[in-house]
ZAMARGU-4260 file (C-alpha; in steps of 0.2 Angstrom, whole numbers, plus 5000, padded with zeros to 4 digits):
<rodrens>
0) 5291/4842/4978 | 5281/4840/4994 | 5273/4855/5002 | 5285/4855/5016 | 5300/4856/5004
5) 5292/4870/4995 | 5291/4880/5012 | 5309/4876/5017 | 5315/4881/4999 | 5305/4897/5000
10) 5312/4902/5017 | 5329/4898/5011 | 5327/4909/4996 | 5321/4924/5006 | 5335/4922/5018
15) 5348/4923/5004 | 5343/4941/5000 | 5341/4947/5018 | 5342/4966/5014 | 5329/4965/5000
20) 5318/4954/5010 | 5319/4966/5025 | 5315/4981/5014 | 5300/4973/5006 | 5293/4967/5023
25) 5296/4984/5030 | 5285/4991/5015 | 5271/4979/5020 | 5274/4983/5038 | 5271/5001/5035
30) 5255/4998/5026 | 5249/4985/5039 | 5253/4997/5054 | 5244/5012/5046 | 5228/5002/5043
35) 5229/4994/5060 | 5232/5010/5070 | 5220/5021/5061 | 5206/5008/5062 | 5210/5004/5080
40) 5208/5023/5084 | 5191/5023/5075 | 5184/5007/5083 | 5191/5012/5100 | 5182/5029/5099
45) 5166/5021/5094 | 5167/5008/5108 | 5171/5022/5120 | 5156/5032/5115 | 5145/5016/5116
50) 5152/5012/5133 | 5148/5029/5140 | 5130/5028/5134 | 5128/5011/5142 | 5137/5016/5158
55) 5126/5031/5160 | 5110/5021/5156 | 5106/5031/5141 | 5104/5016/5130 | 5088/5012/5141
60) 5081/5029/5142 | 5067/5037/5133 | 5065/5056/5136 | 5047/5061/5135 | 5045/5079/5130
65) 5031/5091/5127 | 5039/5096/5111 | 5039/5085/5096 | 5055/5081/5086 | 5068/5085/5099
70) 5085/5078/5098 | 5090/5066/5113 | 5104/5077/5119 | 5094/5093/5118 | 5079/5085/5127
75) 5090/5078/5141 | 5098/5095/5143 | 5081/5104/5144 | 5083/5114/5127 | 5066/5107/5121
80) 5057/5109/5137 | 5048/5125/5134 | 5036/5122/5148 | 5019/5130/5145 | 5021/5131/5126
85) 5019/5113/5121 | 5019/5109/5102 | 5012/5092/5106 | 4997/5099/5115 | 5000/5089/5131
90) 5006/5094/5148 | 5019/5082/5157 | 5010/5081/5174 | 5008/5067/5186 | 4993/5060/5176
95) 5005/5058/5161 | 5018/5050/5173 | 5005/5037/5177 | 5001/5034/5159 | 5019/5032/5154
100) 5023/5021/5169 | 5010/5009/5163 | 5017/5007/5146 | 5023/4989/5144 | 5042/4988/5145
105) 5044/5003/5156 | 5053/5000/5172 | 5053/5017/5180 | 5049/5035/5176 | 5058/5050/5183
110) 5051/5068/5183 | 5063/5081/5177 | 5064/5100/5179 | 5076/5112/5171 | 5076/5128/5182
115) 5085/5139/5169 | 5085/5154/5181 | 5104/5156/5184 | 5114/5168/5174 | 5132/5163/5180
120) 5141/5156/5195 | 5155/5164/5205 | 5169/5152/5210 | 5183/5158/5221 | 5179/5176/5217
125) 5178/5173/5198 | 5163/5173/5187 | 5161/5157/5177 | 5149/5152/5163 | 5134/5140/5167
130) 5125/5130/5153 | 5110/5125/5163 | 5103/5115/5177 | 5095/5098/5177 | 5085/5090/5192
135) 5076/5074/5192 | 5065/5065/5205 | 5070/5047/5202 | 5062/5031/5208 | 5075/5019/5215
140) 5089/5015/5202 | 5080/5024/5188 | 5095/5033/5182 | 5113/5027/5187 | 5125/5041/5192
145) 5143/5036/5189 | 5153/5047/5202 | 5171/5051/5200 | 5172/5061/5216 | 5160/5064/5231
150) 5142/5058/5230 | 5126/5062/5221 | 5115/5075/5228 | 5101/5069/5239 | 5084/5073/5232
155) 5077/5078/5249 | 5092/5089/5253 | 5088/5107/5258 | 5091/5121/5245 | 5109/5124/5241
160) 5116/5107/5236 | 5122/5103/5219 | 5132/5090/5209 | 5141/5095/5194 | 5148/5086/5179
165) 5167/5083/5176 | 5167/5095/5162 | 5159/5108/5173 | 5172/5106/5186 | 5186/5109/5173
170) 5177/5124/5167 | 5176/5131/5184 | 5195/5130/5187 | 5196/5114/5197 | 5212/5104/5192
175) 5204/5088/5197 | 5186/5083/5201 | 5190/5079/5220 | 5195/5097/5222 | 5177/5103/5218
180) 5169/5092/5232 | 5164/5102/5247 | 5167/5118/5239 | 5154/5132/5240 | 5150/5143/5225
185) 5138/5157/5223 | 5124/5155/5210 | 5118/5171/5203 | 5100/5172/5195 | 5094/5182/5181
190) 5086/5198/5185 | 5068/5192/5181 | 5069/5178/5194 | 5056/5182/5208 | 5053/5164/5215
195) 5056/5157/5232 | 5072/5163/5240 | 5072/5180/5231 | 5069/5196/5240 | 5052/5204/5237
200) 5053/5217/5223 | 5046/5234/5226 | 5028/5235/5222 | 5021/5244/5207 | 5009/5260/5207
205) 4995/5249/5213 | 4984/5252/5197 | 4988/5236/5190 | 4988/5221/5202 | 4995/5210/5188
210) 5011/5221/5186 | 5027/5211/5191 | 5040/5224/5195 | 5058/5220/5189 | 5068/5213/5203
215) 5087/5211/5206 | 5098/5196/5204 | 5097/5184/5219 | 5113/5175/5225 | 5112/5158/5232
220) 5126/5149/5240 | 5127/5131/5234 | 5138/5117/5241 | 5145/5104/5228 | 5142/5086/5234
225) 5150/5077/5220 | 5156/5076/5202 | 5148/5065/5189 | 5157/5055/5175 | 5151/5067/5162
230) 5163/5075/5150 | 5151/5082/5137 | 5140/5094/5146 | 5142/5109/5158 | 5126/5106/5168
235) 5123/5107/5187 | 5112/5095/5196 | 5102/5103/5210 | 5092/5093/5223 | 5074/5090/5218
240) 5068/5101/5232 | 5078/5116/5227 | 5073/5113/5209 | 5055/5114/5215 | 5059/5130/5224
245) 5067/5138/5209 | 5051/5133/5198 | 5041/5146/5207 | 5035/5164/5204 | 5027/5178/5213
250) 5009/5182/5208 | 5002/5199/5212 | 4984/5202/5217 | 4973/5217/5224 | 4968/5213/5242
255) 4957/5223/5254 | 4958/5242/5254 | 4965/5241/5236 | 4982/5235/5243 | 4993/5224/5231
260) 4998/5208/5239 | 5010/5195/5233 | 5011/5176/5234 | 5023/5163/5228 | 5016/5148/5218
265) 5023/5134/5209 | 5023/5134/5190 | 5023/5115/5189 | 5004/5112/5191 | 5000/5123/5176
270) 5015/5120/5165 | 5020/5103/5170 | 5037/5095/5172 | 5051/5100/5160 | 5052/5082/5154
275) 5050/5064/5159 | 5063/5051/5158 | 5056/5033/5155 | 5068/5019/5158 | 5065/5003/5148
280) 5068/4985/5155 | 5080/4981/5140 | 5088/4991/5127 | 5079/4981/5114 | 5063/4988/5121
285) 5067/5006/5119 | 5060/5009/5101 | 5044/5000/5105 | 5042/5009/5121 | 5045/5026/5113
290) 5032/5022/5099 | 5019/5018/5113 | 5023/5034/5122 | 5021/5044/5107 | 5004/5036/5104
295) 4999/5045/5121 | 5003/5062/5114 | 5020/5068/5120 | 5036/5068/5109 | 5050/5056/5113
300) 5069/5056/5110 | 5080/5041/5112 | 5099/5039/5114 | 5099/5025/5100 | 5096/5039/5087
305) 5112/5048/5093 | 5122/5032/5094 | 5117/5027/5077 | 5122/5044/5070 | 5139/5042/5079
310) 5141/5025/5072 | 5138/5032/5054 | 5150/5046/5057 | 5164/5033/5064 | 5160/5022/5049
315) 5163/5036/5037 | 5180/5041/5046 | 5184/5022/5045 | 5182/5022/5027 | 5192/5037/5024
320) 5207/5031/5035 | 5205/5013/5028 | 5207/5021/5011 | 5223/5030/5016 | 5230/5013/5023
325) 5225/5004/5007 | 5235/5016/4997 | 5250/5012/5008 | 5247/4993/5005 | 5245/4996/4986
330) 5263/5003/4987 | 5269/4989/4997 | 5261/4977/4984 | 5271/4985/4970 | 5286/4983/4981
335) 5283/4964/4982 | 5280/4963/4963 | 5297/4972/4960 | 5306/4961/4973 | 5299/4945/4965
340) 5303/4950/4947 | 5321/4954/4952 | 5322/4938/4961 | 5317/4928/4945 | 5330/4938/4935
345) 5344/4933/4947 | 5338/4915/4949 | 5335/4911/4930 | 5348/4897/4930 | 5341/4890/4946
350) 5324/4889/4939 | 5332/4880/4924 | 5340/4867/4935 | 5324/4864/4945 | 5314/4861/4928
355) 5329/4850/4922 | 5328/4839/4937 | 5309/4836/4936 | 5301/4851/4944 | 5284/4855/4936
360) 5278/4872/4931 | 5266/4871/4945 | 5280/4868/4958 | 5289/4883/4952 | 5273/4894/4952
365) 5269/4888/4970 | 5287/4892/4976 | 5287/4910/4970 | 5269/4913/4975 | 5273/4906/4992
370) 5288/4918/4994 | 5278/4933/4990 | 5264/4927/5002 | 5277/4925/5016 | 5283/4943/5012
375) 5265/4949/5015 | 5262/4938/5030 | 5278/4943/5039 | 5274/4962/5035 | 5257/4960/5042
380) 5262/4951/5058 | 5275/4964/5062 | 5263/4978/5058 | 5249/4971/5070 | 5262/4967/5083
385) 5269/4985/5083 | 5251/4991/5083 | 5247/4981/5099 | 5263/4989/5107 | 5258/5006/5102
390) 5241/5004/5110 | 5248/4997/5126 | 5260/5011/5127 | 5247/5024/5123 | 5234/5018/5136
395) 5243/5024/5151 | 5244/5042/5144 | 5226/5041/5139 | 5221/5034/5156 | 5230/5049/5164
400) 5220/5061/5153 | 5204/5052/5157 | 5207/5053/5175 | 5211/5071/5175 | 5195/5074/5165
405) 5185/5064/5178 | 5181/5049/5167 | 5182/5032/5175 | 5185/5022/5158 | 5202/5015/5156
410) 5212/5006/5143 | 5200/5012/5129 | 5213/5010/5115 | 5214/4992/5110 | 5217/4982/5094
415) 5201/4972/5090 | 5206/4953/5088 | 5196/4953/5072 | 5206/4968/5065 | 5223/4960/5069
420) 5218/4944/5060 | 5210/4953/5046 | 5225/4964/5043 | 5237/4948/5042 | 5225/4939/5031
425) 5224/4954/5019 | 5243/4957/5018 | 5245/4939/5015 | 5233/4939/5001 | 5241/4955/4994
430) 5257/4945/4994 | 5249/4931/4985 | 5241/4943/4972 | 5257/4952/4970 | 5267/4936/4967
435) 5255/4929/4954 | 5263/4938/4939 | 5281/4934/4944 | 5277/4916/4948 | 5268/4914/4931
440) 5283/4922/4922 | 5295/4910/4931 | 5284/4895/4927 | 5284/4899/4909 | 5302/4899/4907
445) 5310/4887/4895 | 5322/4876/4904 | 5335/4875/4891 | 5335/4894/4889 | 5336/4896/4908
450) 5351/4885/4909 | 5360/4895/4896 | 5357/4911/4905 | 5372/4920/4912
</rodrens>
């Protein structure tokens, strides 16, 4: 019997028992759909996280910190700045900026400040939380800013201009990012802030010229210029000029006639910048650049470490969900075995006739193995096709949520082609393996005994 004849006979046999065939294919379909959908969600989430890192330029960034062993996210948000208390023994001043910029593979270096002087913000008469402030003096195209509404704050703008993250816009009660642009909010400082823009506090008793009387909170009006494509932080981004103004403090000294005088000085010359942001030429250069910068004395943090952690987490989730799908496929395999065994029992005389007219045991074995393989193949094809349909139907819903959250990414749920092919191949192999025992049983039948069967 030629291979084409085997295929035609297998298709004919499956069509004769339509209900049983459909139920078996449905069992395989459930397993294939489960595996495809669950692994699609994992791979889509992983790809989305990686794409976000790439679009924000974080895959090229090395955060240079005065503190050693700081996580990238903490360093980028200023949690490890600790100006004036450097565990690495270095100050991130302009001299260090020059050294870092001369490291091979560094394209640009941005200075960063984290003026953590604000206590809360008042938006439309309601007090809202504030996680922190991040400002950077950036050379041309050092850090890309993906804006979902408005524009990035101008480094040279006068005090009182900020950009905010999409997450911050939501937490402040704006239904969509565009609603925040142009709004004026009230930034309230902590009581200890006595830098530029704060009223001069009452003087002490004059006996201690170094005494710094406790002041009152200062309220600044700030206009929102734009909203960035950031969904995982609650930062504000003041202009560089305003951040410099906020990085000041009053100093008290005794003047002529034993009078206490005050002056406002910047803390940057003595304490350095909060961090430096080195931008590598290529993503492959980042580990080497970070190592070279650490040799200069500062600590470093790179996004790749965070990305690798995320990948490992997604891999673990993928293994767990893949295991659940594998259980469904195992159940489907048992269903294929049951279907083929029942088919053999019903077609005993047919097998006897085939053997009597000259069909070899190999032909019988191939016929029943092919029938089982077709059950697995069709179940896998339908499962993958439905998974593609689900992803296509889910993307508009997800896109709407992304838009509401101020994210520019679209159609993030997609079935990877390799996954679709792999699922179909696996379900077909499961069908083949599940059909081996029934096929071998059919091939071992004695032709005479098979012809006598009722």
